[in-house]
C-alpha positions as CSV (number, residue, x, y, z in Angstrom):
1,X,52.4,183.2,-26.1
2,X,53.8,183.0,-22.6
3,X,54.1,186.2,-20.4
4,X,55.4,186.8,-16.9
5,X,53.3,189.1,-14.7
6,X,55.6,190.5,-12.1
7,X,54.1,191.9,-8.8
8,X,55.6,195.0,-7.2
9,X,54.6,196.4,-3.9
10,X,55.9,198.2,-0.9
11,X,57.1,195.4,1.5
12,X,55.9,197.5,4.5
13,X,52.4,197.0,3.2
14,X,52.7,193.3,3.9
15,X,53.7,193.8,7.5
16,X,50.9,196.4,8.1
17,X,48.2,194.2,6.6
18,X,47.5,196.5,3.6
19,X,48.1,193.6,1.3
20,X,45.0,191.5,0.9
21,X,46.5,188.0,0.6
22,X,43.1,186.3,-0.1
23,X,42.8,188.7,-3.1
24,X,46.0,187.2,-4.6
25,X,44.7,183.7,-3.9
26,X,41.5,184.5,-5.7
27,X,43.4,186.0,-8.6
28,X,45.5,182.8,-8.9
29,X,42.3,180.8,-8.8
30,X,40.8,182.8,-11.6
31,X,44.0,182.3,-13.7
32,X,43.8,178.6,-13.0
33,X,40.1,178.3,-13.8
34,X,40.7,180.2,-17.1
35,X,43.3,177.6,-18.0
36,X,46.1,180.2,-18.5
37,X,48.2,179.7,-15.4
38,X,51.6,178.0,-16.0
39,X,53.3,178.8,-12.7
40,X,53.2,181.3,-9.8
41,X,55.1,181.9,-6.6
42,X,55.7,184.6,-4.0
43,X,59.1,185.7,-2.9
44,X,60.5,186.1,0.5
45,X,61.2,189.8,1.5
46,X,64.0,191.6,-0.2
47,X,66.0,191.7,3.0
48,X,66.6,187.9,2.4
49,X,68.0,188.5,-1.1
50,X,71.7,188.2,-2.0
51,X,73.0,189.9,-5.1
52,X,76.0,188.4,-7.0
53,X,78.1,190.4,-9.5
54,X,81.3,189.5,-11.2
55,X,83.7,192.5,-11.3
56,X,87.2,192.2,-12.7
57,X,86.9,188.5,-12.6
58,X,86.0,188.4,-8.9
59,X,82.8,187.4,-7.3
60,X,81.2,190.3,-5.3
61,X,78.4,189.1,-3.0
62,X,76.1,191.7,-1.4
63,X,73.2,191.2,1.0
64,X,70.0,192.7,-0.2
65,X,68.2,193.3,-3.5
66,X,69.8,194.4,-6.7
67,X,68.0,197.8,-6.6
68,X,67.0,199.9,-3.7
69,X,63.5,201.1,-4.6
70,X,60.2,201.8,-2.8
71,X,58.5,198.8,-4.4
72,X,60.1,195.4,-4.5
73,X,59.4,192.3,-6.6
74,X,57.1,190.2,-4.4
75,X,56.2,187.4,-6.7
76,X,55.2,186.5,-10.2
77,X,52.8,184.5,-12.4
78,X,53.6,182.9,-15.8
79,X,50.6,182.7,-18.1
80,X,50.0,181.4,-21.6
81,X,47.5,183.6,-23.5
82,X,47.0,184.4,-27.2
83,X,48.5,188.0,-27.2
84,X,49.7,191.0,-25.2
85,X,46.3,192.5,-25.0
86,X,45.0,189.4,-23.1
87,X,48.0,189.4,-20.9
88,X,47.4,193.1,-20.0
89,X,43.7,192.3,-19.2
90,X,44.9,189.7,-16.7
91,X,47.5,192.1,-15.3
92,X,44.9,194.7,-14.7
93,X,43.0,192.2,-12.5
94,X,46.1,191.5,-10.4
95,X,45.7,193.0,-6.9
96,X,49.3,194.3,-7.1
97,X,48.2,196.7,-9.9
98,X,46.6,198.9,-7.3
99,X,49.4,198.6,-4.7
100,X,52.7,199.3,-6.4
101,X,52.6,198.0,-10.0
102,X,52.5,195.1,-12.3
103,X,55.0,194.5,-15.1
104,X,54.1,192.3,-18.0
105,X,57.0,190.8,-19.9
106,X,57.0,188.2,-22.7
107,X,58.9,185.0,-22.0
108,X,61.7,184.3,-24.4
109,X,60.5,180.8,-25.3
110,X,63.9,179.3,-24.3
111,X,63.1,176.7,-21.7
112,X,65.8,175.0,-19.7
113,X,64.8,171.8,-18.0
114,X,67.1,170.0,-15.5
115,X,68.9,167.0,-16.8
116,X,67.8,163.6,-15.4
117,X,70.5,162.5,-13.0
118,X,72.6,159.6,-14.2
119,X,72.0,156.3,-12.4
């Protein structure tokens, strides 16, 4: 079963050096070596986000993240493991678990792949 592991941390910790980037690289390497990694990526700071909402049929665009919280979504991993318990074991090893938090969420199983462009 596929799960997302969402990393949450205080963005100021990145700027101050409290975030141990090599620890995240080691975590990704462990996922890869275990053969459970599907994908992973980090995200730019939340100040670079743009939120879009449709209200009364009109597009409303707002600079910044959807939610104003202490911890921001900083990146994610997608893993393929047998069950939730295994996903939680991997999540507990994630460096973000001791920084802000880690959310584990099952993937729906609906995969959308881009169509091949017509020639």
